[in-house]
C-alpha positions in Angstrom: 71.4 9.1 -133.7 74.3 11.2 -135.0 77.6 9.7 -136.2 80.9 11.2 -137.3 84.1 9.4 -138.2 87.6 10.8 -138.6 91.3 9.9 -138.0 94.5 11.0 -136.5 98.0 10.6 -138.0 101.1 11.2 -135.9 102.8 13.2 -138.6 99.8 15.4 -139.5 97.5 15.5 -136.4 93.8 15.3 -136.6 92.1 14.9 -140.0 89.4 17.4 -139.1 89.5 21.1 -138.3 87.4 20.8 -135.1 85.8 17.9 -133.2 82.1 17.4 -133.9 80.0 19.0 -131.2 78.4 15.7 -130.0 79.3 15.5 -126.4 76.7 14.1 -124.0 76.2 11.3 -121.5 74.7 9.3 -124.4 77.7 9.7 -126.6 80.1 6.8 -127.5 83.6 7.6 -128.7 85.4 4.6 -130.3 89.1 4.8 -131.0 91.2 2.1 -132.7 94.9 2.6 -133.4 98.4 1.4 -133.7 100.1 -0.3 -130.7 102.6 2.6 -130.7 99.9 4.9 -129.1 100.7 3.0 -125.8 103.8 5.3 -125.8 102.0 8.4 -127.1 98.6 8.8 -125.4 98.1 12.5 -126.2 95.3 11.9 -128.8 93.2 10.3 -126.1 93.6 13.3 -123.9 92.4 15.4 -126.9 89.3 13.2 -127.2 88.5 13.3 -123.5 88.9 17.1 -123.5 86.5 17.3 -126.5 84.0 14.8 -125.0 84.2 15.0 -121.2 80.8 13.4 -120.7 81.1 10.6 -123.3 82.0 6.9 -122.9 85.4 6.4 -124.5 86.5 2.9 -125.6 89.2 1.6 -127.9 92.1 -0.8 -128.4 95.2 -1.4 -130.5 95.1 -3.0 -133.9 96.8 -4.9 -136.7 95.4 -2.3 -139.1 92.7 0.3 -138.8 89.4 0.4 -140.7 87.8 3.7 -141.7 84.8 3.5 -144.0 86.2 1.8 -147.2 89.9 2.0 -146.3 92.5 0.0 -144.3 95.2 2.1 -142.6 98.3 1.6 -140.6 99.9 3.7 -137.9 96.8 5.8 -137.4 94.0 6.3 -134.9 90.5 6.0 -136.4 87.6 7.4 -134.4 83.8 7.2 -134.4 81.7 9.5 -132.4 78.0 8.5 -132.0 75.5 10.4 -130.0 72.3 8.4 -129.2 68.9 10.0 -128.6 67.6 7.6 -126.0 70.1 4.9 -125.3 71.9 4.6 -122.0 75.6 3.7 -122.1 77.6 2.1 -119.3 81.2 0.9 -119.3 83.1 -1.7 -117.2 86.9 -2.3 -117.1 88.8 -5.2 -115.5 92.4 -6.4 -115.6 93.0 -9.7 -117.4 95.3 -11.1 -114.7 96.7 -14.4 -116.0 95.1 -16.2 -118.9 93.7 -18.8 -116.5 91.7 -16.1 -114.8 89.9 -15.0 -118.0 86.6 -16.7 -117.1 86.5 -14.7 -113.8 87.2 -11.5 -115.8 84.2 -12.2 -118.1 82.0 -12.8 -115.1 83.1 -9.6 -113.4 82.4 -7.5 -116.4 79.0 -9.1 -117.1 77.9 -8.6 -113.5 78.8 -4.9 -113.6 76.7 -4.4 -116.7 73.7 -6.8 -116.2 70.3 -5.1 -116.0 66.8 -5.8 -117.2 67.0 -3.3 -120.1 70.5 -4.4 -121.3 70.3 -5.0 -125.0 73.9 -5.5 -126.1 77.5 -5.6 -124.9 80.6 -4.6 -126.9 83.9 -6.2 -125.5 87.4 -5.1 -126.3 90.1 -7.2 -124.8 93.9 -7.4 -124.5 95.0 -9.6 -127.3 98.0 -11.5 -125.8 97.4 -12.1 -122.1 93.9 -13.6 -122.2 92.1 -16.9 -123.0 89.4 -15.6 -125.3 87.3 -18.8 -125.0 87.2 -18.5 -121.2 86.5 -14.8 -121.4 83.3 -15.4 -123.4 82.5 -18.4 -121.2 82.4 -16.0 -118.2 80.3 -13.5 -120.1 77.8 -16.2 -121.1 77.6 -17.6 -117.6 76.1 -14.4 -116.4 74.2 -13.1 -119.4 72.9 -16.6 -120.5 72.7 -15.5 -124.2 69.9 -13.0 -123.3 71.7 -10.1 -124.9 73.9 -9.7 -128.0 77.6 -9.8 -127.1 80.2 -8.9 -129.8 83.7 -7.5 -129.9 87.3 -8.5 -130.4 90.9 -9.0 -129.1 93.3 -6.1 -129.6 96.1 -6.5 -132.1 99.8 -5.5 -132.6 100.3 -6.0 -136.3 102.2 -9.2 -137.0 104.6 -8.5 -134.0 102.6 -10.2 -131.2 104.5 -8.2 -128.5 102.1 -5.7 -126.9 98.5 -4.6 -127.1 96.4 -1.9 -125.3 92.8 -1.3 -124.3 91.5 2.1 -123.2 90.8 2.3 -119.4 88.5 5.4 -119.7 91.0 7.6 -121.6 94.3 5.8 -120.9 95.8 3.1 -123.1 96.9 0.2 -120.8 98.0 -3.4 -121.3 96.4 -6.5 -119.8 92.9 -5.0 -119.6 89.4 -5.8 -120.9 86.7 -3.2 -121.4 83.0 -3.7 -122.0 80.3 -1.3 -123.1 76.6 -1.9 -122.2 73.8 -0.5 -124.4 70.4 -0.1 -122.7 66.9 0.8 -123.7 64.0 0.0 -126.0 65.1 2.0 -129.0 68.6 0.6 -129.6 68.9 -2.1 -132.3 72.0 -4.3 -132.7 72.9 -6.4 -135.7 75.7 -8.9 -136.0 77.3 -11.3 -138.4 80.5 -13.4 -138.6 81.9 -15.4 -141.5 85.3 -16.7 -142.6 85.7 -18.0 -146.2 88.7 -20.3 -145.5 88.9 -23.7 -147.2 89.6 -26.9 -145.2 92.4 -29.2 -146.4 94.4 -32.2 -145.3 93.4 -35.0 -142.8 91.2 -34.3 -139.8 93.1 -35.2 -136.7 92.1 -35.9 -133.0 93.4 -33.5 -130.3 95.1 -36.0 -128.1 96.8 -33.6 -125.7 95.9 -30.1 -124.8 95.5 -27.8 -121.8 93.2 -24.8 -122.1 94.4 -22.9 -125.1 97.7 -24.8 -125.5 97.9 -27.6 -128.0 100.6 -30.3 -127.5 99.6 -33.3 -129.7 97.4 -34.3 -132.6 96.9 -38.1 -133.2 99.6 -38.6 -130.6 102.2 -36.6 -132.6 103.8 -33.3 -131.4 101.5 -30.6 -132.8 104.3 -28.1 -133.5 106.2 -30.7 -135.5 103.2 -31.5 -137.6 102.5 -27.8 -138.1 106.0 -27.2 -139.3 105.8 -30.0 -141.8 102.8 -28.3 -143.4 104.4 -24.9 -143.3 107.7 -26.0 -144.9 110.0 -23.0 -145.5 107.4 -20.7 -143.8 108.0 -22.4 -140.5 110.9 -20.1 -139.8 108.4 -17.2 -139.5 106.3 -18.7 -136.7 104.1 -17.6 -135.1 103.1 -15.0 -137.7 103.2 -17.3 -140.7 100.8 -19.7 -139.0 98.1 -17.0 -139.5 98.0 -18.2 -143.1 96.9 -21.7 -141.9 94.4 -21.6 -139.1 92.9 -24.6 -137.4 89.2 -25.6 -137.7 87.8 -27.4 -134.6 84.6 -29.4 -134.1 83.5 -31.6 -131.3 83.0 -34.8 -133.4 82.4 -36.0 -136.9 78.7 -35.3 -136.7 79.0 -31.7 -135.6 78.5 -29.1 -138.4 79.6 -26.2 -136.2 83.3 -25.4 -136.7 85.2 -22.8 -134.7 88.4 -21.5 -136.1 91.5 -21.0 -134.0 94.7 -19.1 -134.8 98.1 -19.2 -133.1 99.4 -16.6 -130.8 102.7 -18.2 -129.7 104.9 -21.3 -130.0 107.1 -23.0 -127.5 110.1 -24.8 -129.1 111.0 -26.5 -125.8 107.8 -28.4 -125.1 106.6 -28.4 -128.7 103.3 -26.7 -127.9 101.3 -24.0 -129.6 99.3 -21.4 -127.8 96.0 -20.3 -129.5 93.6 -17.4 -128.9 91.0 -19.8 -127.5 90.6 -23.2 -126.0 91.6 -26.4 -127.9 89.5 -29.1 -126.2 91.0 -32.6 -125.8 89.2 -35.1 -127.9 88.0 -32.6 -130.5 88.7 -32.9 -134.2 91.1 -30.4 -135.8 91.8 -29.7 -139.5 94.0 -27.2 -141.2 92.6 -24.4 -143.3 94.0 -22.4 -146.2 92.9 -19.4 -148.1 91.2 -18.5 -151.4 91.3 -14.7 -151.7 87.9 -14.5 -153.4 86.3 -16.7 -150.8 87.6 -14.3 -148.0 86.0 -11.3 -149.7 82.8 -13.3 -150.2 82.9 -14.3 -146.6 83.1 -10.6 -145.5 80.1 -9.7 -147.7 78.1 -12.6 -146.2 78.9 -11.4 -142.7 77.5 -7.9 -143.7 74.4 -9.5 -145.2 73.8 -11.4 -142.0 74.2 -8.2 -140.0 71.8 -6.3 -142.2 69.2 -9.0 -142.0 69.3 -8.7 -138.2 69.8 -4.9 -138.0 68.9 -1.7 -139.8 67.3 -1.2 -143.2 67.9 2.5 -143.7 68.4 4.2 -140.4 71.6 6.1 -139.6 73.9 3.2 -138.6 77.3 2.7 -137.0 79.1 -0.4 -138.2 82.0 -1.8 -136.2 84.1 -4.2 -138.4 86.5 -6.5 -136.7 88.6 -8.7 -139.0 91.4 -11.1 -138.2 95.1 -10.2 -138.7 95.5 -13.5 -140.6 93.0 -12.3 -143.2 95.0 -9.0 -143.5 98.2 -10.9 -144.1 96.8 -13.2 -146.7 94.7 -10.5 -148.5 97.7 -8.1 -148.7 96.8 -5.2 -151.0 93.3 -6.7 -151.5 92.4 -6.1 -147.8 90.4 -3.0 -148.9 88.2 -5.3 -151.0 86.7 -7.0 -147.9 86.1 -3.6 -146.2 84.4 -2.3 -149.4 82.3 -5.4 -149.6 81.0 -5.0 -146.0 80.1 -1.4 -146.4 78.4 -1.9 -149.8 76.2 -4.6 -148.4 75.1 -2.5 -145.4 72.4 0.2 -145.6 73.4 3.4 -147.5 73.5 5.6 -144.4 76.2 3.6 -142.6 79.6 4.8 -141.3 82.2 2.1 -140.6 85.1 1.9 -138.3 87.0 -1.1 -137.0 90.3 -2.9 -136.7 92.2 -6.1 -137.6 92.3 -8.2 -134.5 93.8 -11.3 -132.7 90.3 -12.8 -132.2 86.6 -11.9 -132.8 83.6 -12.3 -130.5 80.0 -12.9 -131.7 77.3 -15.5 -131.5 78.0 -18.4 -134.0 74.4 -18.1 -135.2 72.3 -16.9 -132.3 72.2 -16.9 -128.5 75.5 -17.0 -126.5 78.6 -15.6 -127.9 81.7 -17.5 -129.2 85.3 -16.7 -129.8 86.2 -16.8 -133.5 89.5 -16.5 -135.4 90.1 -15.7 -139.0 86.6 -14.2 -139.5 85.1 -10.9 -140.5 82.8 -10.0 -137.6 80.5 -7.0 -137.8 78.3 -5.2 -135.3 75.8 -2.6 -136.4 74.1 -0.2 -134.0 71.2 2.2 -134.6 68.1 3.6 -132.9 64.5 3.4 -134.0 
């Protein structure tokens, strides 16, 4: 397996003199970049021209990851040529968010095969219900293969995102990559590092990914009380205070949810994934050192499930909320992941509006406010 990583900057062009000669039907080209590339798709035409046989995937970001660095306004690219791994892609429109389950089913059915080992999913970040998307994938794949990925970002603007449909950046789209064969190995890990605070409240009114009431009180009003002067910056400022959900008081599994939008008229908040009625919800806040430690833990989980020295591609997907809180320390979590992975690892990725990975094993879940890693190599 051969891997090269590089970037593109609108003011300077490509950061390499020539594209690596790695084109083949077993080549994967990943490209993660600013939402502005929706208006300037020329770099994707360059990549397609250089790699006409390859599978090209990518999405917009809330910050790009290249090895140990976090960037903005750029396009980061990884080119990986496999020796003996078959690659297939599937693309589907999101439609409305209440059709997300059907989208997941359609993608999984296109990719399903006896030798399928893993699926990488890149989704529109605004017009999708991430919980229902993964539910559709799980319905078909039944936890039999590793499914990871993330929801595209748009910085802290929450206005538009794109996903590559072959070599075109388009909105309201989900793309999935299938990896097939006996030699491919896929590792994964996902950790947060947020601290729970305040009372745990019952979700008393919700519909899908829209939350209306906690303990019978308007949810948006409660949230604003906690945010104080930060409430004027909603929904972006809510990224600093995600919501932890669990089914009941005896459940140790907590999924984190982050806000995508608020509705002042009906007092609701729209989250990246479902908020089940009857579940327990509790606010979370950050400790910067704990976030960096969480990123390192995710990498150690990934390494334990993946490579121990082979040439490895690491795809790092971290939440936009972590980026906002970490600020200038964002590089630290990226450094922590790479340092915990095998020495011969190249890393690309992006800051997202949601992360997809199994919670521990088996079927995948939608996560928010985590660092989620996927490693791919061949043996």
